[in-house]
C-alpha beads as a LAMMPS data file, in Angstrom:
LAMMPS data file: protein, C-alpha beads

328 atoms
327 bonds

1 atom types
1 bond types

-500.0 500.0 xlo xhi
-500.0 500.0 ylo yhi
-500.0 500.0 zlo zhi

Masses

1 110.0

Atoms # bond

1 1 1 0.104 0.239 0.227
2 1 1 1.808 2.867 -1.257
3 1 1 -0.454 5.792 -0.766
4 1 1 -3.350 6.104 2.305
5 1 1 -5.811 8.399 2.464
6 1 1 -7.671 9.021 5.350
7 1 1 -10.932 8.917 4.169
8 1 1 -9.652 5.089 3.266
9 1 1 -9.598 4.385 7.080
10 1 1 -12.636 6.399 8.615
11 1 1 -15.229 3.499 7.623
12 1 1 -16.069 2.923 11.143
13 1 1 -17.605 5.766 13.382
14 1 1 -15.556 6.505 16.176
15 1 1 -18.533 5.593 18.723
16 1 1 -18.914 2.157 17.239
17 1 1 -14.841 1.624 16.948
18 1 1 -14.248 -1.856 19.285
19 1 1 -10.428 -1.563 20.131
20 1 1 -8.646 0.303 22.809
21 1 1 -4.832 -1.058 23.287
22 1 1 -2.515 -0.470 26.282
23 1 1 1.100 -1.449 25.113
24 1 1 4.218 -1.761 27.055
25 1 1 7.756 -2.570 26.346
26 1 1 7.540 -2.811 22.491
27 1 1 8.253 -0.489 19.475
28 1 1 5.431 1.116 17.434
29 1 1 5.850 1.440 13.933
30 1 1 4.799 1.501 10.335
31 1 1 5.547 -1.395 7.783
32 1 1 3.992 -2.231 4.663
33 1 1 1.266 0.227 4.782
34 1 1 0.308 -1.155 8.362
35 1 1 0.658 -0.073 11.946
36 1 1 2.665 -2.999 13.824
37 1 1 3.872 -3.184 17.395
38 1 1 7.341 -5.421 17.635
39 1 1 8.227 -7.301 20.806
40 1 1 11.586 -8.869 21.222
41 1 1 11.577 -12.443 22.405
42 1 1 14.839 -14.207 23.548
43 1 1 15.378 -15.720 20.238
44 1 1 13.052 -13.760 17.599
45 1 1 11.133 -10.408 17.237
46 1 1 7.353 -10.683 17.219
47 1 1 4.924 -8.276 14.641
48 1 1 1.586 -7.753 15.969
49 1 1 -0.662 -5.786 13.716
50 1 1 -3.035 -3.204 15.010
51 1 1 -6.178 -2.609 13.161
52 1 1 -6.133 1.274 13.338
53 1 1 -9.367 1.667 11.679
54 1 1 -11.085 -0.325 14.458
55 1 1 -9.032 1.491 16.787
56 1 1 -9.806 4.445 19.410
57 1 1 -7.412 4.808 21.762
58 1 1 -3.377 3.627 21.900
59 1 1 -1.960 3.901 25.571
60 1 1 2.074 3.712 25.451
61 1 1 3.300 2.498 28.829
62 1 1 6.614 1.816 30.132
63 1 1 9.468 0.672 27.962
64 1 1 7.517 1.892 24.725
65 1 1 8.540 4.018 21.519
66 1 1 6.830 5.158 18.740
67 1 1 8.064 5.947 15.078
68 1 1 6.934 9.129 13.028
69 1 1 5.495 7.369 10.174
70 1 1 3.499 5.152 12.814
71 1 1 1.850 8.264 14.272
72 1 1 1.311 9.748 10.970
73 1 1 -0.985 6.881 10.039
74 1 1 -2.465 6.746 13.251
75 1 1 -3.419 10.356 12.993
76 1 1 -5.129 9.573 9.534
77 1 1 -6.877 7.284 11.109
78 1 1 -8.298 9.300 13.922
79 1 1 -6.636 7.273 16.814
80 1 1 -5.661 9.043 19.692
81 1 1 -2.351 8.371 21.477
82 1 1 -1.633 8.460 24.995
83 1 1 1.530 8.228 27.136
84 1 1 1.278 7.031 30.538
85 1 1 3.237 5.009 33.471
86 1 1 3.642 1.288 33.668
87 1 1 0.101 -0.460 34.246
88 1 1 -1.624 2.438 32.773
89 1 1 -1.142 5.057 35.142
90 1 1 0.496 8.274 35.191
91 1 1 4.458 8.098 35.366
92 1 1 5.233 11.483 36.797
93 1 1 1.718 13.318 37.165
94 1 1 -0.563 12.621 39.699
95 1 1 -3.749 13.030 38.197
96 1 1 -3.057 13.453 34.280
97 1 1 -2.157 12.060 31.367
98 1 1 -0.756 13.683 28.238
99 1 1 -2.690 12.900 24.882
100 1 1 -1.649 13.587 21.329
101 1 1 -4.898 14.068 19.197
102 1 1 -4.835 13.646 15.455
103 1 1 -4.687 17.563 13.979
104 1 1 -7.551 17.962 11.814
105 1 1 -9.069 21.252 10.992
106 1 1 -12.115 20.025 9.733
107 1 1 -14.093 18.410 12.416
108 1 1 -17.492 19.524 13.099
109 1 1 -18.364 22.910 15.070
110 1 1 -21.568 22.570 15.912
111 1 1 -20.683 20.932 19.080
112 1 1 -18.392 23.442 20.114
113 1 1 -20.666 26.192 19.420
114 1 1 -23.494 24.361 21.326
115 1 1 -21.006 23.749 24.196
116 1 1 -19.604 27.238 24.681
117 1 1 -23.186 28.681 24.658
118 1 1 -23.801 27.726 27.963
119 1 1 -20.250 27.352 29.408
120 1 1 -19.890 30.793 30.386
121 1 1 -22.918 30.995 32.304
122 1 1 -22.305 29.597 35.792
123 1 1 -26.058 28.868 36.084
124 1 1 -26.099 26.896 32.903
125 1 1 -22.653 25.038 33.578
126 1 1 -24.145 23.955 36.598
127 1 1 -27.250 22.521 34.796
128 1 1 -24.965 20.595 32.545
129 1 1 -23.376 19.241 35.305
130 1 1 -26.139 17.864 37.002
131 1 1 -27.450 16.289 33.966
132 1 1 -24.122 14.508 33.631
133 1 1 -24.474 13.450 37.164
134 1 1 -27.832 12.144 36.463
135 1 1 -26.987 10.297 33.496
136 1 1 -23.734 8.634 35.571
137 1 1 -26.288 7.223 38.083
138 1 1 -28.554 6.002 35.527
139 1 1 -26.318 4.322 33.776
140 1 1 -24.861 2.583 36.733
141 1 1 -28.392 1.615 37.543
142 1 1 -29.081 0.053 33.965
143 1 1 -25.517 -1.881 33.886
144 1 1 -25.783 -3.305 37.122
145 1 1 -29.813 -4.366 36.602
146 1 1 -28.708 -5.978 32.869
147 1 1 -25.056 -7.612 33.790
148 1 1 -25.535 -11.321 34.701
149 1 1 -22.015 -11.410 35.901
150 1 1 -22.086 -8.295 37.920
151 1 1 -25.241 -9.876 39.873
152 1 1 -23.972 -13.538 40.181
153 1 1 -21.048 -11.312 41.701
154 1 1 -23.436 -9.609 44.236
155 1 1 -23.825 -6.450 42.573
156 1 1 -27.361 -6.277 43.041
157 1 1 -29.191 -2.678 42.432
158 1 1 -32.287 -4.039 44.595
159 1 1 -29.982 -3.836 47.641
160 1 1 -31.803 -1.706 50.176
161 1 1 -28.605 0.200 51.172
162 1 1 -27.409 0.802 47.796
163 1 1 -31.007 1.957 46.213
164 1 1 -31.417 4.235 49.262
165 1 1 -28.143 5.610 48.437
166 1 1 -28.525 6.232 44.709
167 1 1 -31.571 8.039 45.463
168 1 1 -30.259 10.303 48.099
169 1 1 -27.696 11.290 45.695
170 1 1 -30.159 11.727 42.762
171 1 1 -32.111 13.987 45.405
172 1 1 -28.842 16.181 46.158
173 1 1 -27.769 16.492 42.803
174 1 1 -31.262 17.958 41.753
175 1 1 -31.135 20.428 44.472
176 1 1 -27.589 21.722 44.561
177 1 1 -27.070 25.107 44.267
178 1 1 -23.202 25.000 43.931
179 1 1 -20.313 23.106 42.007
180 1 1 -18.792 22.117 44.800
181 1 1 -21.785 20.587 46.790
182 1 1 -22.067 18.655 43.420
183 1 1 -18.671 17.300 43.959
184 1 1 -18.920 16.654 47.561
185 1 1 -22.222 14.712 46.480
186 1 1 -20.301 12.823 43.992
187 1 1 -17.497 12.293 46.429
188 1 1 -19.887 10.918 49.051
189 1 1 -21.627 8.525 46.933
190 1 1 -18.373 7.287 45.493
191 1 1 -17.078 6.395 48.800
192 1 1 -20.423 4.307 49.658
193 1 1 -19.909 2.545 46.252
194 1 1 -16.464 1.530 47.204
195 1 1 -17.611 0.178 51.022
196 1 1 -20.553 -1.790 49.050
197 1 1 -18.037 -3.171 46.538
198 1 1 -15.347 -4.141 49.207
199 1 1 -17.956 -5.551 51.580
200 1 1 -19.670 -7.884 49.181
201 1 1 -16.178 -9.214 47.724
202 1 1 -14.739 -9.600 51.261
203 1 1 -12.156 -7.031 51.231
204 1 1 -11.114 -5.679 54.505
205 1 1 -10.015 -2.287 55.574
206 1 1 -9.935 -0.885 51.959
207 1 1 -9.061 2.715 51.725
208 1 1 -8.921 4.438 48.199
209 1 1 -5.414 6.015 47.578
210 1 1 -4.120 6.318 44.392
211 1 1 -0.238 5.422 45.008
212 1 1 -1.263 2.158 46.971
213 1 1 -0.194 -0.818 45.845
214 1 1 -3.116 -3.193 46.558
215 1 1 -4.663 -4.770 43.620
216 1 1 -8.236 -3.222 44.250
217 1 1 -6.263 0.235 43.832
218 1 1 -4.106 -0.526 41.077
219 1 1 -7.158 -1.872 38.959
220 1 1 -8.990 1.154 39.615
221 1 1 -6.396 3.524 38.274
222 1 1 -5.903 1.248 35.705
223 1 1 -9.586 1.068 34.637
224 1 1 -10.285 4.645 34.852
225 1 1 -7.328 5.641 32.708
226 1 1 -9.123 3.453 30.029
227 1 1 -12.059 5.487 30.481
228 1 1 -10.121 8.520 30.281
229 1 1 -9.191 7.388 26.966
230 1 1 -12.548 6.749 25.489
231 1 1 -13.589 10.585 27.056
232 1 1 -10.902 11.918 25.243
233 1 1 -11.598 10.350 21.951
234 1 1 -15.426 11.224 22.582
235 1 1 -14.273 15.067 22.946
236 1 1 -11.669 15.374 20.120
237 1 1 -13.902 13.717 17.352
238 1 1 -16.871 16.095 18.765
239 1 1 -14.376 19.334 18.330
240 1 1 -14.877 20.074 22.037
241 1 1 -11.846 21.139 23.905
242 1 1 -10.813 19.307 27.109
243 1 1 -10.522 22.492 28.965
244 1 1 -14.396 23.467 29.093
245 1 1 -14.825 21.373 32.088
246 1 1 -18.390 21.727 33.730
247 1 1 -17.777 20.056 37.004
248 1 1 -13.985 19.113 37.812
249 1 1 -13.075 23.113 37.782
250 1 1 -12.700 25.558 35.198
251 1 1 -8.839 25.856 35.745
252 1 1 -7.671 22.256 35.970
253 1 1 -6.233 21.280 32.475
254 1 1 -8.106 18.720 30.640
255 1 1 -10.798 18.232 33.415
256 1 1 -13.824 17.850 30.921
257 1 1 -12.024 14.561 30.430
258 1 1 -12.836 13.785 33.726
259 1 1 -16.178 14.927 33.475
260 1 1 -16.978 12.578 30.634
261 1 1 -15.213 9.636 32.173
262 1 1 -17.449 9.768 35.281
263 1 1 -20.110 8.606 33.337
264 1 1 -19.459 5.106 33.063
265 1 1 -16.035 4.410 35.736
266 1 1 -18.618 3.990 38.425
267 1 1 -21.086 1.520 36.245
268 1 1 -18.110 -0.364 34.938
269 1 1 -14.547 0.176 36.447
270 1 1 -15.459 0.086 39.885
271 1 1 -17.438 -3.314 40.184
272 1 1 -14.481 -5.229 38.097
273 1 1 -11.779 -3.536 39.947
274 1 1 -12.951 -5.151 43.089
275 1 1 -14.193 -8.381 41.439
276 1 1 -10.728 -9.276 39.940
277 1 1 -8.782 -7.776 42.877
278 1 1 -10.619 -10.591 45.040
279 1 1 -9.825 -13.231 42.164
280 1 1 -6.295 -12.218 42.337
281 1 1 -6.428 -11.417 38.533
282 1 1 -3.549 -10.016 36.440
283 1 1 -3.605 -6.689 34.919
284 1 1 -3.980 -7.798 31.907
285 1 1 -6.867 -10.209 32.572
286 1 1 -8.206 -7.199 34.465
287 1 1 -7.732 -4.824 31.216
288 1 1 -9.263 -7.387 28.963
289 1 1 -12.477 -7.631 31.479
290 1 1 -12.694 -3.756 31.675
291 1 1 -12.598 -3.457 28.021
292 1 1 -15.115 -6.394 27.278
293 1 1 -17.770 -4.633 29.613
294 1 1 -17.235 -1.296 27.821
295 1 1 -18.058 -3.011 24.733
296 1 1 -20.718 -5.089 25.881
297 1 1 -22.579 -1.901 27.677
298 1 1 -21.398 0.648 24.579
299 1 1 -19.815 2.970 26.643
300 1 1 -18.420 4.683 24.013
301 1 1 -21.837 5.397 22.502
302 1 1 -23.054 6.102 25.931
303 1 1 -20.395 8.788 26.236
304 1 1 -21.060 10.034 22.418
305 1 1 -24.946 10.469 22.952
306 1 1 -24.834 12.331 26.204
307 1 1 -21.958 15.072 25.183
308 1 1 -23.936 15.392 21.962
309 1 1 -27.340 15.774 23.505
310 1 1 -26.137 18.405 25.978
311 1 1 -24.491 20.433 23.315
312 1 1 -27.212 20.407 21.104
313 1 1 -29.791 21.273 23.432
314 1 1 -28.208 24.168 24.567
315 1 1 -27.536 25.372 20.896
316 1 1 -31.094 24.693 20.344
317 1 1 -32.376 26.956 23.055
318 1 1 -29.713 29.404 21.810
319 1 1 -31.090 29.406 18.618
320 1 1 -34.846 29.735 19.969
321 1 1 -34.192 32.563 21.862
322 1 1 -32.284 34.333 19.069
323 1 1 -35.124 33.779 16.701
324 1 1 -37.407 35.089 19.237
325 1 1 -35.945 38.371 19.463
326 1 1 -35.681 38.750 15.856
327 1 1 -38.417 41.311 14.245
328 1 1 -39.516 40.855 10.744

Bonds

1 1 1 2
2 1 2 3
3 1 3 4
4 1 4 5
5 1 5 6
6 1 6 7
7 1 7 8
8 1 8 9
9 1 9 10
10 1 10 11
11 1 11 12
12 1 12 13
13 1 13 14
14 1 14 15
15 1 15 16
16 1 16 17
17 1 17 18
18 1 18 19
19 1 19 20
20 1 20 21
21 1 21 22
22 1 22 23
23 1 23 24
24 1 24 25
25 1 25 26
26 1 26 27
27 1 27 28
28 1 28 29
29 1 29 30
30 1 30 31
31 1 31 32
32 1 32 33
33 1 33 34
34 1 34 35
35 1 35 36
36 1 36 37
37 1 37 38
38 1 38 39
39 1 39 40
40 1 40 41
41 1 41 42
42 1 42 43
43 1 43 44
44 1 44 45
45 1 45 46
46 1 46 47
47 1 47 48
48 1 48 49
49 1 49 50
50 1 50 51
51 1 51 52
52 1 52 53
53 1 53 54
54 1 54 55
55 1 55 56
56 1 56 57
57 1 57 58
58 1 58 59
59 1 59 60
60 1 60 61
61 1 61 62
62 1 62 63
63 1 63 64
64 1 64 65
65 1 65 66
66 1 66 67
67 1 67 68
68 1 68 69
69 1 69 70
70 1 70 71
71 1 71 72
72 1 72 73
73 1 73 74
74 1 74 75
75 1 75 76
76 1 76 77
77 1 77 78
78 1 78 79
79 1 79 80
80 1 80 81
81 1 81 82
82 1 82 83
83 1 83 84
84 1 84 85
85 1 85 86
86 1 86 87
87 1 87 88
88 1 88 89
89 1 89 90
90 1 90 91
91 1 91 92
92 1 92 93
93 1 93 94
94 1 94 95
95 1 95 96
96 1 96 97
97 1 97 98
98 1 98 99
99 1 99 100
100 1 100 101
101 1 101 102
102 1 102 103
103 1 103 104
104 1 104 105
105 1 105 106
106 1 106 107
107 1 107 108
108 1 108 109
109 1 109 110
110 1 110 111
111 1 111 112
112 1 112 113
113 1 113 114
114 1 114 115
115 1 115 116
116 1 116 117
117 1 117 118
118 1 118 119
119 1 119 120
120 1 120 121
121 1 121 122
122 1 122 123
123 1 123 124
124 1 124 125
125 1 125 126
126 1 126 127
127 1 127 128
128 1 128 129
129 1 129 130
130 1 130 131
131 1 131 132
132 1 132 133
133 1 133 134
134 1 134 135
135 1 135 136
136 1 136 137
137 1 137 138
138 1 138 139
139 1 139 140
140 1 140 141
141 1 141 142
142 1 142 143
143 1 143 144
144 1 144 145
145 1 145 146
146 1 146 147
147 1 147 148
148 1 148 149
149 1 149 150
150 1 150 151
151 1 151 152
152 1 152 153
153 1 153 154
154 1 154 155
155 1 155 156
156 1 156 157
157 1 157 158
158 1 158 159
159 1 159 160
160 1 160 161
161 1 161 162
162 1 162 163
163 1 163 164
164 1 164 165
165 1 165 166
166 1 166 167
167 1 167 168
168 1 168 169
169 1 169 170
170 1 170 171
171 1 171 172
172 1 172 173
173 1 173 174
174 1 174 175
175 1 175 176
176 1 176 177
177 1 177 178
178 1 178 179
179 1 179 180
180 1 180 181
181 1 181 182
182 1 182 183
183 1 183 184
184 1 184 185
185 1 185 186
186 1 186 187
187 1 187 188
188 1 188 189
189 1 189 190
190 1 190 191
191 1 191 192
192 1 192 193
193 1 193 194
194 1 194 195
195 1 195 196
196 1 196 197
197 1 197 198
198 1 198 199
199 1 199 200
200 1 200 201
201 1 201 202
202 1 202 203
203 1 203 204
204 1 204 205
205 1 205 206
206 1 206 207
207 1 207 208
208 1 208 209
209 1 209 210
210 1 210 211
211 1 211 212
212 1 212 213
213 1 213 214
214 1 214 215
215 1 215 216
216 1 216 217
217 1 217 218
218 1 218 219
219 1 219 220
220 1 220 221
221 1 221 222
222 1 222 223
223 1 223 224
224 1 224 225
225 1 225 226
226 1 226 227
227 1 227 228
228 1 228 229
229 1 229 230
230 1 230 231
231 1 231 232
232 1 232 233
233 1 233 234
234 1 234 235
235 1 235 236
236 1 236 237
237 1 237 238
238 1 238 239
239 1 239 240
240 1 240 241
241 1 241 242
242 1 242 243
243 1 243 244
244 1 244 245
245 1 245 246
246 1 246 247
247 1 247 248
248 1 248 249
249 1 249 250
250 1 250 251
251 1 251 252
252 1 252 253
253 1 253 254
254 1 254 255
255 1 255 256
256 1 256 257
257 1 257 258
258 1 258 259
259 1 259 260
260 1 260 261
261 1 261 262
262 1 262 263
263 1 263 264
264 1 264 265
265 1 265 266
266 1 266 267
267 1 267 268
268 1 268 269
269 1 269 270
270 1 270 271
271 1 271 272
272 1 272 273
273 1 273 274
274 1 274 275
275 1 275 276
276 1 276 277
277 1 277 278
278 1 278 279
279 1 279 280
280 1 280 281
281 1 281 282
282 1 282 283
283 1 283 284
284 1 284 285
285 1 285 286
286 1 286 287
287 1 287 288
288 1 288 289
289 1 289 290
290 1 290 291
291 1 291 292
292 1 292 293
293 1 293 294
294 1 294 295
295 1 295 296
296 1 296 297
297 1 297 298
298 1 298 299
299 1 299 300
300 1 300 301
301 1 301 302
302 1 302 303
303 1 303 304
304 1 304 305
305 1 305 306
306 1 306 307
307 1 307 308
308 1 308 309
309 1 309 310
310 1 310 311
311 1 311 312
312 1 312 313
313 1 313 314
314 1 314 315
315 1 315 316
316 1 316 317
317 1 317 318
318 1 318 319
319 1 319 320
320 1 320 321
321 1 321 322
322 1 322 323
323 1 323 324
324 1 324 325
325 1 325 326
326 1 326 327
327 1 327 328
């Protein structure tokens, strides 16, 4: 394949793509019109193909390198590339990951226009944050009710304590008058979910610490960064800069990635992190289970739909207000 056009690759919508890769101790390169990663065994080198037209994100962990030619092809296919530390967590930064986004000036503008139409208004930005938080809890209820494996593992959405905690949280979200109240409500629910998951998986004295070495914390870190990859892809495809956060703070770089990732983290990453910790799974086994669950429950589709709906809803309101103010 001598010449490769981006139009030849973008036959699969980003929201429908199946693959998210985490690679370590390998070299990513272009060879014969394909993107490959090379691992070195004791006696031979092994090449593995990356189906870039069906890939959303590639996370490059410890001991990786990538060639300029490979980056060019990944950009043409619209694949986001993220550099991270071992196991999918940051190497030198506590809460952030650096994304290399394909450069294209021809992405849609309607979603960005819709987003900024409300973003500079504190009240409207708070309402947008509430909408995302309601969607987050509704998605959790849907996934935990539908997923047979989670039910067998003890994650019962009908549990009185859990059901009450979710209802209280929904009520508090609706009545929150400040962003700080919303953040406190989110943090409180997450702590309750941690306690619930630790209890049913018989993990004693669990404390959420990003730097801890126990498997539950490691898996939570790892799975969260997979969710960040999906969120970053969603925002890049829709053309919304990561700095236009609605909840995690206007001054925090890339905070909108965290806002969008929150839509699926509690529903998918949290339960499987505790289940896999109980089963003493490997990092690869947890990663495969997490990615499979993202696919089964159409997490990327859900992210796209929620962000698009929020942007277009507010853009529609602006257009209606503009039309109402015009005189013929």
